[in-house]
N, C-alpha and C positions, 0 to 999 in steps of 0.2 A: 588225794592223789589224782594227778591229771593224766590224760591219755596222750601217748606219743602221737605225733602227726602222721607217722607212717609205721607200719608194723615192721618187725624184725626181718621178715621175709622180703618185704618191699624194699627195705633199706639195703639188704644184701644184693638184690637184683639191681638196684640203682647204682651201687658201688661197682658191681661187676660190669655193668654197661659203660660206666665211665672209664674203667680200666681197659675195656676192649675197644672203645671209641677211638678212631683216628681222625685227625682233621682232614677236610677235603683235600685231595691232591692239588698241588700247585704246579703241576707239570707244565702248563702252558704259560704261567705268569712269570716264572723266573728264568726262562730259557734265554740264552744269548745267541746272537747270530753266528752260526758256524756252518760249514759246508753241509748241504743237504736239507737245511731248514727252509721252510716256506716263510718268507718275510713280506709283510705288508707295510707300505709306507705312504706318507704324503710327502710331496717334494715340490720345490721350486728350483728351476735351473736358470741361472743368470750368467751372463758373459761379463768379461772384465769391465765393459763400459756400463755395467749395471742394468742393461736391458734384459728383460725376461724372455728367455728362449723357449721355455716350456714350464708348465705347472699343472698339477692335478688338484690344487686346492679348490674346494667347492664341487669337486667331481668325484667319481669313483676312485677309491684308493688303488694303488698299483702294487701288484704282488709279483714276486719272482722267487726262484729257488737259488739260494746262496751257493756259489761254487759252480753253477751250471752255465756260466758265461752268458747270461741273459741280459746283463746290464754292462755298461762300460767298465773296463778293468779297474781303473782308479777308484771308482765308486764302490765296486764290489769289495776290493781290498780294504777300503776304509770302513765298511759296514761291520767287519768282524768284531765281535765282542759287545756290540750294542744290544740293548734289551728293549722290550716294549715300553713306550713312554719316553725313551731317550730322544733328544734333539741334537743335531750336529750340523755344523757348516763344514763342508768338505770341498777343498780345492783340488781340482783334477787338472794336471797339465795336459796339453793337447795330445801328447804321445800316449797317455793313459786314458784318453777320452775316445774321440773318434779318429785318432791318428793324425799324423802330420799331413799337410797339404802336398799332394803330388801334382805338379804342373803338367806332367805328361799323361795324366789320367783323363784324357779327353778323346772323344770319338765324333766323327762326322757321319751322320746318317742321312739317308734320302728323306726329303721333306714329306713324302707320302707315308712314312713310318711313324709320324707323330700327329697328334690332333691338329686339325685345321685351326688357323688363327693363333697359333702359339707365339709367345713373345719372349724375348730375352729376359732372364731373371725368374721365369716361372719354374716351378718344381714339377717333375714328372716321376713316375715309378718305373723302374726298369722291369724287364720280364721276370726277374727273380725277386721283385718287391723292394729293391733298394731305391732310395731317393736319388734323383739326378737333377741337375740344374741346367736349364737351357741357357747356354752362354751366348750364342749368336745365331740369328736366323738369316740365312742367305737365300738367293733365288731358288736353288734346287736342293739345298742341304741345310741341316741344322747341326750345330756343334753343341754336344752335350758334355758337361763336366761330370765325371763319374765319382768325384770325391763326395763324401757325405757333406751336407751343407755346414756342419759344424767342425769339419776337419781343419786342423791347424789352429783351433781356438781353445784357449784355456777355459775351463768350466768351473762354476761354483754351484754346488748343490746344497740347499738347505733342506734337510730331511727330518722327519719325525717318524719314528718307528711306531706303528700302530699295533702290530702283532708279530710274534715269532712262534712258529709251531713246527712240530715234526712232520 
């Protein structure tokens, strides 16, 4: 007669522990992008001429809260339903990106209000942090274009969702 590998009591405990065991929660792995979720992505933003306007590849990932209007509307809308690991190319028309270009959104300021040596084409930050473009430098004034530099341009985002969490 041979000995069992485990006693009856041990076998009962082992069976009970199997019945009570639950797999680790997969709360963060199966979540989809919905309003209120924190989403972390890698992205490359290109323009229709294929030039790269922005990218965070090889840098820190970018995180935002879905539905909080922290990213352009067309991108935010297209992120809904994606999961961690998903990759997607998202075409965003200008109106759903940085808006249409407004030719009247220009202001002339005294040259003393901008950094010395400023040149046409340079980017500045307005008092509220928005980017503005120096359109023209005159003798005593500087004309600033208040449109976002990407206003009026269609955008193409190549995104990879790195994480979705509550």
